[in-house]
N, C-alpha and C positions, 0 to 999 in steps of 0.2 A: 168374222166381222164383229161378233159380240165380244171377242177377246180384245180387239183393238179399242172398242168403246170403253171397256172396263179399264184398260191400261191408261187411256186418256183421262178418264174420270179420276183414276188414282193419282195421276200426275197433277191434275188440277187441284185436287184436295190437298196434296202435299205442298204445292206452291202456295195455296191459301193459308195453310198452317204456318209455313215459313214467314209469309208476309205478316200474319197476325203476331207471331212471336217477335219479329223484328220491330213492329210498331209498339208492342208492349215494352220491349227492351229500350227503345228510343224514349218512350214516355218515362220509364224508370230513370234513365240517364238524365233527362231534362229536370226531373224533380230533385236531383241532387243526392239520391240515396247512395250512389256509388262514388260520388265525388267528395271524399273526406280529406281532412288534412290540408295540404298545401295546394292540391289541384283545384279545389273550389276557389281559392284565392288568386291563383296565378293565371286563370283563363280569361280574366277581364282585359279589355283592350283599350278603352278610351280613358283619358285623364279624369280622375274623380270616380272611376268605376272599379278600380282594382290597383294592387300594388305594382310598382315598377318591376317588370319581369327581368330586365337586365340586372338590376340591383340584386334581386333575389337569386338569380342564376349565378352571379359572380360570387356571392357569399357561399352558396351551396357547393359550387365547383371548387373553391379554395378549400372548403372543409373536407370534401372527399379526397382531394389531392393531398391534403395534410395527413389523413389517415394512412394513405399508401406510403408517404415519405417517412412518417414516424416509424412504421414497421421496417422500412428499408434501412434507415439510419440508426435504429436502436436495437436491432435484433442481436447483434454480437455482444453489445454491452449488457443486454438483458439476460442472455444465456450465461455470461460469466458471473453476473452479480446475483441474479435471482434463480438461475438454473432453468429458466424457461424462455426460449427465444421469442415466444409470442406474448410475453408479459406486457410490454408497452402497447402492442396491438390490441389486446383485449381491453385494457384500461382506456385507451383512446377511443375505441369503439363505444364503450359505455359513456364516456364524456360526450361523444358526438350525438348519441341518442338523447342525452339530457340537454345538450345544446339545441338540437332540433326541436325538442319540446319547448324550450324557452323561446326559440325563434317563432314557432307557431303561436305561442301565447301572445308574444308581443305583436305579431302580425295581426291577430284577431282582436286585440284590445285597443280601443280608441286612445290615442296618445294624450288626449285631454285629461284622462283619468290620472296620469302621473302628476298633474298640477296639484291635485289634492293630497298626494302622497309625498310632496317635496320635503317637508320638514321632518316627518318620520324617517324617511330614507336618509336625510342629511344627518340627523342625530344618531341613527344606527351606524352610519358609516364612520362618523367621528369616534363613536364609542368603540367600534371594532379596531380602528387604527390605534386608539389609545390602549386597548386591551392587548394587542399583539406585541406592544413594547414591554409588557409585564409578564404575560403567560405564553407568548408566542414561541414557536419552535425555531431554533437556530440551524441554519444550513448555509454552508459556503461563506461564513463570516457575517451573515445578515439574519435578521429576525423579521420574517415577512409572512409567516404562515401560522394559522391557528389549527391545531390538530385535535381531533376527537376520535380516538381509536384509529381505524384505518383511513378515516376521512380527513382531508385538509382543505383549508379555505384561505385565500389570499385577499385580505380586505382592501388592498390598494386597487384591485380591479373594480370593486364596487365603488370605490371613492371617485374614480373617473366619471362614472355615470351620475353619481350623486351630485358632484360639483357642477357638471354641465346642466343637470336638471335645475339646480338652484339658480344658476346664472340665467338660464332661459326664462324662468318664472320672474326673477327680479327685473331683468332688462325689459321684458314685455310689459310688466306692471309700471315701470318707471320710464317708459319709452320717451315721454315728453321731457323728462328731466335727466336724460342720460348724459348730457353734456355738462351737467353741474358736478362739481367735485364732491360735495357732501352727500348727494343722493345717487348719482349715477356712476361714481367711480370708487368712492371710499368703501361702501359695503361689500361690493364684489372683491375688492382688494384685500379686505380683512379676512373674509372667508377663504379666499384662495391662499392667503398666507398661513392660515391655520392648517389647511390640508398639506401645504408644502412642508411645514415644520414637522408634522407627524410622519410624513413619508420619508423625509431626510433623516429622521431619527432611527430608521430601521437598520441600516441606511439604504436608500434606493434613489440614487441621483437620477437615473434614467426616467423612472416614472414621474419624479418631480419635474423634470424638464418638460415632459409631455403635458402634464397638467398645467404648468405655467404658461407654455406657449399657446395651448388651446384656449385658456382663459383670456389671454391678451388678444388672440385672434377674434374671439367672440365679442369682446368689448369693442374692438376696432370696427367690426361689422355692424354692431349695434349703434355706432355713431359717437362713441366716447372721444373726447378731444385727444388728438395724437400727441400733444405735448404731455398729457398726463401719462400716457403709455410709455413714452420715452423716459420720463422721469422715473417710473417704476423700474424699467430695465436698467437704467444707469445706476440707480440706488442699489439694486439687487446684485448686479454683476460683480462688483468688488468683493462683496461678502461671500458669494458663492465661490469665487476664485480663491480667496484667502482661506476660508474656513473648510470648504468641502473638497478642494482640489489640492492646492499646495500644502494645506495644513494636515492632510492625510497622507502618510507615506506610501501606502499601496496604491492610492489614486494617482499620486505623483509618478510612480513607476509606470502606471498605465499610460499616463500622458507622454512620458519619454518614449515608451514603446510604440505609441501611435506615431510619434514624429520619426522614429527610426526603428521599425520592427526587426530589421535584419541584425542590427547591433545587439538588441536585447531579446533575441529569439529564444534564449535559454532561461530568461527570467520573466519579466512582466509581459513580454511580447510573444510568448510561446503560442498562445491561442490564436492571435492574429496571424502569426507566421504560418501556422498550419492551415488556417483558413484560406490564406492567399494561395498556398500550394494547392489546396483542394479545388478552389475556383479556377485557377489557371490550368489545371490538368484536364479540365472537362472539354475544352475545345468548343466546337460548334454544336454538336449533338451529344456530347458526353460519352462516358465509357459503358453506358448501359445501366438500366435500373437494377439495383442490387449489386453492382460490380465495383462500387467505390472502395478504395483502400484506406482513406483517411479516417473512416469510422471505426477501423480496427484498432482502437485505443491510441490513435495518434492525435485526433482532434477532440478536445474536451467539449462536452455539451453538444455533441453532434446531433442529437435528436431534439434539443430544446432551442437555445438562443442561436446556435450556428447551423441550424438545419438548412438554411439557404446555401451554405457552402457545399453540403452534400448534394443538394439539387443541382448546383453548378457542376459538380464533379460527375454525377451520374447521368444527368440530362443535358448538360452543356448550356450554352447560351440560350438555346431554345427553351429550356426549362425555366431559366431565370426570367426570360422575357414573358413567358406564360404567367408567372407569378406577378410580375410588374403590370402586365395588362389587366389581370384580374383586379388588382387593387386600384388601378387607374379607373376602370369601369365603375367599381364600387364607390369610390370617392366622388367621381364625377356625377354619378346619378344621385348620390346623397346631396351634393350641392344643388343639383337641379330640383330635388324635392324641397330643399330649403328655400330656393328662390320662388317656387310655385306654391308654397304653403299658404293656406287660407288665413292664418293668423300669425302674429308676431311670435307667440310662444312656439308654435310648430316650426317656424323658420329658424329661430335661434337653437332649438333643440336638435334639429336635423343638421345644422351647420356645425354645432359643437361635437356631436357624435361622429360625423364624417371627419372632422379635423383630428379627433383622437385616434381613430382607426388609421387614417392616412399618415399622420405623423409617426405613430409607432412603427408602422411598416417601413416608412422611409428611414427612420433612425436605425432599425434593425438591419436593413440592407446596407446602409452606410457603414455600420460597424463591421459587417461581414466582408465588405469590399475594402476595408481599410481607409474609408473616407471620414470616419468619426472615431473618437476614442471608444474603447471597449466599454459597453454598458450591459447590464443584465436585463435586456428587454426581449421578450419572446416575439416571434413573428405571428401576428394575429391569424387565426383560423388554421395555421399550419403547424406551429411548434407544439410539442407535447406539453400538456398541462390542462387540468380540468377547469379551474376557475377562469383562466384566461379564455378558453374556448367557449364555455357557456356564456360568459359575459359578452364576448365578441358577437356571438350569434344573437344574443338578446338585443344588443344595440343595433345590429343589422335588421332585426325584426321591427324595432321601433322606427328605423328609417323607412322600411317598407310600408309601415302603417301610415306614416306622414305622407308618403307618396300616393297611397291609396285614397287619401282624402283631399288631394289637390284639386283646385278648380281648373278651369281651362288655362293652358300655359300662356304666359306673358311673352310677347314678342319683343324682347330686349336682351342685350348681352347679359351673360350670367353674372359677371362681376358688378354690373350696374344694378341688377335685381337684388343682389345680396346686400349691398351697401345701403344702410339707412340714410335716407335723404330728408332729414328734419331741418328745422330752422337753425341757421348758423349761430344765431344769438337772440337773446330776448330783447335786445335794444335795436332792432332793425328800424331803419327809417321808413316812414310811411310811403315815401315815393318809390322805394325798392320793392314793396309788396305787390303781388299780382292783382290786377283789377278784374273783378268778376262782374259781368253784365248779365242780368237775368231778364229775359223778355217773356212776358206772359201772353200767349196767343189769344186772340179774340178780344183783347181789351186795349184798344188803341185810343189814346187821348188826342183830341184835336188841339193844335197849337192855339194859344189865345189870340183873339182878333186884335189888331192894333186899335188903340183908343184915339179918337179924334183930338187934335190939339185944342187946348182951351176948354175942352168939355169935361 
């Protein structure tokens, strides 16, 4: 009997200790001592309480998927060139860690801080773009990188963020004058033109196109007159076609190869020809991860600009759709963050960054599929490259921060929420303006009594 009582007492004491430890652990968890890094940011649920979990999840999923595909697509090339088949995997892992640090920093930093850093970032970006033309490293016929020992930096990646930041600040400040040519259109046009000239001098036509289209889209959303935008496009199109396409022999060969890759498959269309073979041989579910053949020195840039072709070959249509879905979620949630932003600066910043990421992904996919002429554009989050990956994750972190500070969502279509609805003109007729009636409760005035006639 005494033994049974002792056993029960021991069990009761053990249960009490377990409950005490569980309560202490729960208190420790609630206080946030174990929730470091992204977990503390991603657990919020309501708008205005935390970042968009779908947006963060899409960016992180694409990054993790990119590390795997860089290893799969670049192992053979790394083994032959560097004698180490994990060369690209190690470097991409380091870039991913740096990118996650940049993502976490941007996620935790209020996006309004960047407003005060606009002009320092803008001047630094222009200076780096100018410096790369004089002391930059040449690779593949282009001068796009600044090298310091084993480290390299691509200024055009920073230029995308710098220009969008400048345009967001300027358009938010001049929101009431955005439809005027001298105040709302000319300053953004001049600064965008400076960036385009510096980028085209490298030469980097793909990045210039991304910057130009993103700037025009941001001006359109801000409410700039459509006639001004069409005027800029019509004025720039002949110059770009004559100087930068038909005036450059190797770009002209790329254009002809784009029109008929089978005829020019041994000249300018070789890369596109091999890319189409790679994508077409994947079928529905691909040949299996690591089982692709085109990366065995048939397809150039298999781990960089044409990594989507290897994804299509090894993972098939399912892998390509996964990438497409990831970018669709990322861009969609970025536009939602822009539509729900609490101020004009946050709205324009989120829209511009979402446009840059979405357009670059769309252009890269179009090149790989043969829908666009070949351009040297990496696939964001997935292609091998340090500067591109770190800046892509940083911009995704800024988008997440904008979404974390959103007020309650507006119940209206996304395209209506994004488009600025300001006054159509400064010379509106008085009869067309809305009439606002304000009634003050508790202060009713009695109508005047009729005066007697003759009195």
